FIDREN-147383 format. One record per atom (N, C-alpha, C): atom name; residue number from 1; x, y, z; residue in three letters. Coordinates in Angstrom, 1 decimal, decimal comma. Layout:
R atom   n     px     py     pz res
R   CA NUM      X      Y      Z ALA
...
This chain:
R atom   n     px     py     pz res
R    N   1   73,5  -36,7  -38,5 MET
R   CA   1   72,2  -37,1  -39,0 MET
R    C   1   71,6  -38,1  -38,0 MET
R    N   2   70,5  -37,8  -37,5 SER
R   CA   2   69,8  -38,8  -36,6 SER
R    C   2   68,8  -39,6  -37,4 SER
R    N   3   68,6  -40,8  -37,0 PHE
R   CA   3   67,7  -41,7  -37,7 PHE
R    C   3   66,4  -41,8  -37,0 PHE
R    N   4   65,4  -41,1  -37,5 THR
R   CA   4   64,1  -41,1  -36,9 THR
R    C   4   63,0  -41,6  -37,9 THR
R    N   5   61,9  -42,0  -37,4 VAL
R   CA   5   60,8  -42,5  -38,3 VAL
R    C   5   60,5  -41,4  -39,3 VAL
R    N   6   60,3  -41,8  -40,6 GLY
R   CA   6   59,9  -40,9  -41,6 GLY
R    C   6   61,1  -40,2  -42,3 GLY
R    N   7   62,3  -40,6  -41,9 ASN
R   CA   7   63,4  -39,9  -42,5 ASN
R    C   7   63,8  -40,7  -43,7 ASN
R    N   8   64,7  -40,1  -44,6 PRO
R   CA   8   65,1  -40,8  -45,8 PRO
R    C   8   65,7  -42,2  -45,6 PRO
R    N   9   66,5  -42,3  -44,5 PHE
R   CA   9   67,2  -43,6  -44,2 PHE
R    C   9   66,1  -44,7  -44,0 PHE
R    N  10   65,2  -44,5  -43,2 ASN
R   CA  10   64,1  -45,5  -42,9 ASN
R    C  10   63,3  -45,7  -44,1 ASN
R    N  11   63,0  -44,7  -44,9 ASN
R   CA  11   62,2  -44,9  -46,1 ASN
R    C  11   63,0  -45,7  -47,1 ASN
R    N  12   64,3  -45,6  -47,2 VAL
R   CA  12   65,1  -46,4  -48,1 VAL
R    C  12   65,0  -47,9  -47,7 VAL
R    N  13   65,2  -48,1  -46,4 VAL
R   CA  13   65,1  -49,5  -45,8 VAL
R    C  13   63,7  -50,1  -46,1 VAL
R    N  14   62,7  -49,3  -46,0 SER
R   CA  14   61,3  -49,7  -46,3 SER
R    C  14   61,2  -50,1  -47,8 SER
R    N  15   61,7  -49,2  -48,6 ALA
R   CA  15   61,6  -49,5  -50,1 ALA
R    C  15   62,4  -50,8  -50,5 ALA
R    N  16   63,5  -51,0  -49,8 LEU
R   CA  16   64,3  -52,2  -50,1 LEU
R    C  16   63,5  -53,4  -49,7 LEU
R    N  17   62,8  -53,4  -48,5 LYS
R   CA  17   62,1  -54,5  -48,0 LYS
R    C  17   61,0  -54,9  -49,0 LYS
R    N  18   60,5  -53,9  -49,8 LYS
R   CA  18   59,4  -54,2  -50,8 LYS
R    C  18   59,9  -54,3  -52,2 LYS
R    N  19   61,2  -54,0  -52,4 GLY
R   CA  19   61,8  -54,0  -53,7 GLY
R    C  19   61,1  -53,0  -54,6 GLY
R    N  20   60,8  -51,8  -54,0 ASN
R   CA  20   60,0  -50,8  -54,6 ASN
R    C  20   61,0  -49,7  -55,2 ASN
R    N  21   61,3  -49,8  -56,5 VAL
R   CA  21   62,2  -48,8  -57,1 VAL
R    C  21   61,7  -47,4  -57,1 VAL
R    N  22   60,3  -47,3  -57,3 ASP
R   CA  22   59,8  -45,9  -57,4 ASP
R    C  22   60,0  -45,2  -56,1 ASP
R    N  23   59,8  -45,9  -54,9 GLU
R   CA  23   60,0  -45,2  -53,6 GLU
R    C  23   61,5  -44,9  -53,5 GLU
R    N  24   62,3  -45,9  -53,8 LEU
R   CA  24   63,8  -45,8  -53,7 LEU
R    C  24   64,3  -44,6  -54,5 LEU
R    N  25   63,8  -44,4  -55,7 SER
R   CA  25   64,3  -43,4  -56,6 SER
R    C  25   64,0  -42,0  -56,1 SER
R    N  26   63,1  -41,8  -55,2 HIS
R   CA  26   62,9  -40,4  -54,6 HIS
R    C  26   64,2  -39,9  -54,0 HIS
R    N  27   65,1  -40,8  -53,6 TYR
R   CA  27   66,3  -40,4  -52,9 TYR
R    C  27   67,5  -40,4  -53,8 TYR
R    N  28   67,4  -40,8  -55,1 PHE
R   CA  28   68,6  -40,9  -55,9 PHE
R    C  28   69,1  -39,5  -56,2 PHE
R    N  29   70,5  -39,4  -56,2 ASP
R   CA  29   71,2  -38,2  -56,6 ASP
R    C  29   71,0  -38,2  -58,2 ASP
R    N  30   71,5  -37,1  -58,8 SER
R   CA  30   71,4  -37,0  -60,3 SER
R    C  30   72,1  -38,2  -61,0 SER
R    N  31   73,2  -38,6  -60,4 MET
R   CA  31   74,0  -39,8  -60,8 MET
R    C  31   74,1  -40,7  -59,7 MET
R    N  32   73,9  -42,0  -59,9 VAL
R   CA  32   73,9  -43,0  -58,9 VAL
R    C  32   74,9  -44,2  -59,3 VAL
R    N  33   75,8  -44,5  -58,5 GLU
R   CA  33   76,7  -45,7  -58,8 GLU
R    C  33   76,0  -46,9  -58,3 GLU
R    N  34   75,8  -47,9  -59,2 ILE
R   CA  34   75,1  -49,1  -58,9 ILE
R    C  34   76,0  -50,3  -59,2 ILE
R    N  35   76,2  -51,2  -58,2 THR
R   CA  35   77,0  -52,4  -58,3 THR
R    C  35   76,1  -53,6  -58,2 THR
R    N  36   76,1  -54,4  -59,2 LEU
R   CA  36   75,3  -55,6  -59,2 LEU
R    C  36   76,3  -56,7  -59,5 LEU
R    N  37   75,9  -58,0  -59,2 PRO
R   CA  37   76,9  -59,1  -59,5 PRO
R    C  37   77,4  -59,1  -60,9 PRO
R    N  38   76,6  -58,7  -61,9 SER
R   CA  38   77,0  -58,8  -63,3 SER
R    C  38   77,7  -57,5  -63,8 SER
R    N  39   77,5  -56,4  -63,1 ASN
R   CA  39   78,2  -55,2  -63,6 ASN
R    C  39   78,2  -54,1  -62,6 ASN
R    N  40   79,0  -53,0  -62,8 ALA
R   CA  40   79,0  -51,8  -61,9 ALA
R    C  40   79,2  -50,6  -62,8 ALA
R    N  41   78,4  -49,6  -62,6 ASN
R   CA  41   78,5  -48,4  -63,4 ASN
R    C  41   77,8  -47,2  -62,7 ASN
R    N  42   78,0  -46,0  -63,2 SER
R   CA  42   77,3  -44,9  -62,7 SER
R    C  42   76,1  -44,6  -63,7 SER
R    N  43   75,0  -44,3  -63,2 TYR
R   CA  43   73,8  -44,1  -64,0 TYR
R    C  43   73,1  -42,8  -63,7 TYR
R    N  44   72,4  -42,3  -64,7 SER
R   CA  44   71,5  -41,2  -64,4 SER
R    C  44   70,3  -41,7  -63,5 SER
R    N  45   69,6  -40,8  -62,9 LYS
R   CA  45   68,5  -41,3  -62,1 LYS
R    C  45   67,5  -42,2  -62,9 LYS
R    N  46   67,1  -41,8  -64,1 SER
R   CA  46   66,2  -42,6  -64,9 SER
R    C  46   66,8  -43,9  -65,3 SER
R    N  47   68,1  -43,9  -65,7 GLN
R   CA  47   68,8  -45,2  -66,0 GLN
R    C  47   68,8  -46,1  -64,8 GLN
R    N  48   69,1  -45,5  -63,6 ALA
R   CA  48   69,2  -46,3  -62,4 ALA
R    C  48   67,9  -47,0  -62,1 ALA
R    N  49   66,8  -46,3  -62,4 MET
R   CA  49   65,5  -46,9  -62,1 MET
R    C  49   65,3  -48,1  -63,0 MET
R    N  50   65,7  -48,0  -64,3 VAL
R   CA  50   65,5  -49,1  -65,2 VAL
R    C  50   66,3  -50,3  -64,8 VAL
R    N  51   67,6  -50,1  -64,5 ILE
R   CA  51   68,5  -51,1  -64,0 ILE
R    C  51   68,0  -51,8  -62,8 ILE
R    N  52   67,5  -51,1  -61,8 LEU
R   CA  52   67,0  -51,7  -60,6 LEU
R    C  52   65,7  -52,4  -60,8 LEU
R    N  53   64,8  -51,8  -61,6 LYS
R   CA  53   63,5  -52,5  -61,9 LYS
R    C  53   63,8  -53,9  -62,5 LYS
R    N  54   64,8  -54,0  -63,4 GLU
R   CA  54   65,1  -55,2  -64,0 GLU
R    C  54   65,7  -56,2  -62,9 GLU
R    N  55   66,6  -55,7  -62,1 PHE
R   CA  55   67,2  -56,5  -61,0 PHE
R    C  55   66,1  -57,1  -60,1 PHE
R    N  56   65,2  -56,2  -59,7 PHE
R   CA  56   64,1  -56,7  -58,8 PHE
R    C  56   63,1  -57,6  -59,5 PHE
R    N  57   62,9  -57,4  -60,8 ALA
R   CA  57   62,0  -58,3  -61,5 ALA
R    C  57   62,6  -59,7  -61,6 ALA
R    N  58   64,0  -59,8  -61,7 ASN
R   CA  58   64,6  -61,1  -61,7 ASN
R    C  58   65,0  -61,6  -60,4 ASN
R    N  59   64,8  -60,8  -59,3 ASN
R   CA  59   65,2  -61,2  -58,0 ASN
R    C  59   64,0  -60,7  -57,0 ASN
R    N  60   62,9  -61,5  -57,0 THR
R   CA  60   61,8  -61,0  -56,2 THR
R    C  60   62,2  -60,9  -54,8 THR
R    N  61   61,9  -59,8  -54,2 VAL
R   CA  61   62,3  -59,5  -52,8 VAL
R    C  61   61,4  -60,2  -51,8 VAL
R    N  62   62,0  -60,9  -50,9 LYS
R   CA  62   61,2  -61,5  -49,8 LYS
R    C  62   61,3  -60,6  -48,5 LYS
R    N  63   62,5  -60,0  -48,3 ASN
R   CA  63   62,8  -59,2  -47,1 ASN
R    C  63   64,1  -58,4  -47,2 ASN
R    N  64   64,2  -57,4  -46,4 PHE
R   CA  64   65,5  -56,7  -46,3 PHE
R    C  64   65,7  -56,5  -44,8 PHE
R    N  65   66,9  -57,0  -44,3 ARG
R   CA  65   67,2  -56,8  -42,9 ARG
R    C  65   68,4  -56,0  -42,7 ARG
R    N  66   68,2  -54,8  -42,1 LEU
R   CA  66   69,3  -53,9  -41,8 LEU
R    C  66   70,3  -54,5  -40,8 LEU
R    N  67   71,6  -54,5  -41,0 ILE
R   CA  67   72,5  -55,0  -40,1 ILE
R    C  67   73,3  -53,9  -39,4 ILE
R    N  68   73,6  -52,9  -40,1 HIS
R   CA  68   74,5  -51,8  -39,6 HIS
R    C  68   74,1  -50,5  -40,3 HIS
R    N  69   74,2  -49,4  -39,5 LYS
R   CA  69   74,1  -48,1  -40,1 LYS
R    C  69   75,1  -47,2  -39,4 LYS
R    N  70   75,6  -46,2  -40,1 GLY
R   CA  70   76,6  -45,3  -39,5 GLY
R    C  70   76,7  -44,0  -40,4 GLY
R    N  71   77,6  -43,2  -39,9 ASN
R   CA  71   77,9  -42,0  -40,7 ASN
R    C  71   79,4  -41,6  -40,7 ASN
R    N  72   79,8  -40,9  -41,6 SER
R   CA  72   81,2  -40,5  -41,8 SER
R    C  72   81,6  -39,3  -41,0 SER
R    N  73   80,6  -38,5  -40,5 GLY
R   CA  73   80,9  -37,3  -39,9 GLY
R    C  73   81,1  -36,2  -40,9 GLY
R    N  74   81,1  -36,4  -42,2 GLU
R   CA  74   81,3  -35,4  -43,2 GLU
R    C  74   80,0  -35,2  -44,0 GLU
R    N  75   78,9  -35,4  -43,4 GLY
R   CA  75   77,6  -35,2  -44,1 GLY
R    C  75   77,1  -36,4  -44,9 GLY
R    N  76   77,8  -37,6  -44,7 SER
R   CA  76   77,4  -38,8  -45,4 SER
R    C  76   77,1  -39,9  -44,4 SER
R    N  77   76,2  -40,8  -44,8 SER
R   CA  77   75,8  -41,9  -44,0 SER
R    C  77   75,7  -43,2  -44,8 SER
R    N  78   75,6  -44,3  -44,2 PHE
R   CA  78   75,5  -45,6  -45,0 PHE
R    C  78   74,6  -46,6  -44,2 PHE
R    N  79   74,1  -47,6  -44,9 GLY
R   CA  79   73,4  -48,7  -44,3 GLY
R    C  79   73,9  -50,0  -45,0 GLY
R    N  80   74,0  -51,0  -44,2 ILE
R   CA  80   74,4  -52,3  -44,7 ILE
R    C  80   73,3  -53,3  -44,3 ILE
R    N  81   72,9  -54,2  -45,2 GLY
R   CA  81   71,9  -55,2  -44,8 GLY
R    C  81   71,9  -56,4  -45,7 GLY
R    N  82   71,0  -57,3  -45,5 ASN
R   CA  82   70,9  -58,5  -46,3 ASN
R    C  82   69,5  -58,4  -47,0 ASN
R    N  83   69,6  -58,4  -48,4 LEU
R   CA  83   68,4  -58,4  -49,2 LEU
R    C  83   68,1  -59,9  -49,5 LEU
R    N  84   67,0  -60,4  -49,0 GLU
R   CA  84   66,6  -61,7  -49,2 GLU
R    C  84   65,7  -61,8  -50,4 GLU
R    N  85   66,1  -62,6  -51,4 THR
R   CA  85   65,2  -62,7  -52,6 THR
R    C  85   65,0  -64,2  -52,9 THR
R    N  86   64,1  -64,4  -53,8 GLU
R   CA  86   63,8  -65,8  -54,1 GLU
R    C  86   64,9  -66,6  -54,7 GLU
R    N  87   65,9  -65,8  -55,2 LYS
R   CA  87   67,1  -66,5  -55,8 LYS
R    C  87   68,4  -66,4  -55,0 LYS
R    N  88   68,2  -65,9  -53,7 GLY
R   CA  88   69,4  -65,9  -52,8 GLY
R    C  88   69,4  -64,6  -52,0 GLY
R    N  89   70,5  -64,5  -51,3 ILE
R   CA  89   70,7  -63,3  -50,4 ILE
R    C  89   71,8  -62,4  -51,0 ILE
R    N  90   71,5  -61,1  -51,0 TYR
R   CA  90   72,5  -60,1  -51,4 TYR
R    C  90   72,9  -59,2  -50,3 TYR
R    N  91   74,2  -59,1  -50,0 ARG
R   CA  91   74,6  -58,1  -49,1 ARG
R    C  91   74,5  -56,7  -49,8 ARG
R    N  92   73,7  -55,9  -49,2 THR
R   CA  92   73,3  -54,6  -49,8 THR
R    C  92   73,8  -53,5  -49,0 THR
R    N  93   74,5  -52,5  -49,7 THR
R   CA  93   75,0  -51,3  -49,0 THR
R    C  93   74,5  -50,1  -49,8 THR
R    N  94   74,1  -49,1  -49,0 PHE
R   CA  94   73,7  -47,9  -49,7 PHE
R    C  94   74,4  -46,7  -49,0 PHE
R    N  95   74,7  -45,7  -49,7 PHE
R   CA  95   75,5  -44,5  -49,2 PHE
R    C  95   74,7  -43,3  -49,5 PHE
R    N  96   74,4  -42,5  -48,5 PHE
R   CA  96   73,8  -41,2  -48,6 PHE
R    C  96   74,8  -40,1  -48,5 PHE
R    N  97   74,5  -38,9  -49,0 ARG
R   CA  97   75,2  -37,7  -48,7 ARG
R    C  97   74,2  -36,6  -48,6 ARG
R    N  98   74,6  -35,6  -47,8 GLU
R   CA  98   73,8  -34,4  -47,7 GLU
R    C  98   73,9  -33,5  -48,9 GLU
R    N  99   72,8  -33,1  -49,5 LYS
R   CA  99   72,8  -32,2  -50,6 LYS
R    C  99   71,7  -31,2  -50,4 LYS
R    N 100   72,2  -30,0  -50,2 GLY
R   CA 100   71,2  -28,9  -49,8 GLY
R    C 100   70,6  -29,3  -48,5 GLY
R    N 101   69,3  -29,3  -48,4 ASP
R   CA 101   68,6  -29,6  -47,2 ASP
R    C 101   68,0  -31,0  -47,2 ASP
R    N 102   68,5  -31,9  -48,0 SER
R   CA 102   68,0  -33,2  -48,1 SER
R    C 102   69,2  -34,2  -48,2 SER
R    N 103   68,9  -35,5  -48,1 PHE
R   CA 103   69,9  -36,5  -48,3 PHE
R    C 103   69,6  -37,3  -49,6 PHE
R    N 104   70,6  -37,6  -50,3 VAL
R   CA 104   70,5  -38,3  -51,6 VAL
R    C 104   71,4  -39,6  -51,6 VAL
R    N 105   70,9  -40,6  -52,3 ILE
R   CA 105   71,6  -41,9  -52,4 ILE
R    C 105   72,7  -41,7  -53,6 ILE
R    N 106   73,9  -41,9  -53,2 GLN
R   CA 106   75,0  -41,8  -54,2 GLN
R    C 106   75,4  -43,1  -54,8 GLN
R    N 107   75,2  -44,2  -53,9 GLU
R   CA 107   75,7  -45,5  -54,4 GLU
R    C 107   74,9  -46,6  -53,7 GLU
R    N 108   74,6  -47,6  -54,5 LEU
R   CA 108   73,9  -48,8  -54,1 LEU
R    C 108   74,8  -50,0  -54,5 LEU
R    N 109   75,0  -51,0  -53,6 ARG
R   CA 109   75,8  -52,2  -54,0 ARG
R    C 109   75,0  -53,4  -53,6 ARG
R    N 110   74,9  -54,4  -54,5 PHE
R   CA 110   74,2  -55,6  -54,3 PHE
R    C 110   75,3  -56,7  -54,6 PHE
R    N 111   75,8  -57,4  -53,5 GLU
R   CA 111   76,8  -58,4  -53,7 GLU
R    C 111   76,2  -59,7  -53,2 GLU
R    N 112   76,2  -60,7  -54,1 ARG
R   CA 112   75,7  -62,0  -53,8 ARG
R    C 112   76,4  -62,6  -52,6 ARG
R    N 113   75,7  -63,1  -51,6 LYS
R   CA 113   76,3  -63,8  -50,5 LYS
R    C 113   76,5  -65,2  -50,8 LYS
R    N 114   77,7  -65,7  -50,4 ARG
R   CA 114   78,0  -67,1  -50,6 ARG
R    C 114   77,3  -67,9  -49,4 ARG
R    N 115   76,6  -68,9  -49,8 GLU
R   CA 115   75,9  -69,7  -48,7 GLU
R    C 115   76,5  -71,0  -48,4 GLU
């Protein structure tokens, strides 16, 4: 997978920078694993939207800075970055996999960084 402007990877980074769950959800798989500081679980696409909207409502996003991106060579790729919010910084990891002719997010992790 190459990372070019307008691709799902860049669109996810852009959505994270804005804390925009509606944009992010365009890339959700039918089930998405979400890890937050308070809990971790697998959710349907609509449940995942509710969980993330609540997370972003409580953690207003100031910026997202991508640190690393890569792929497994098996049709999946990932991104790691720092999500800067008004309440602190979260190390954020997202995992894509190829599904048909598109890429979908299978997992999102938000881990609070110790400062």
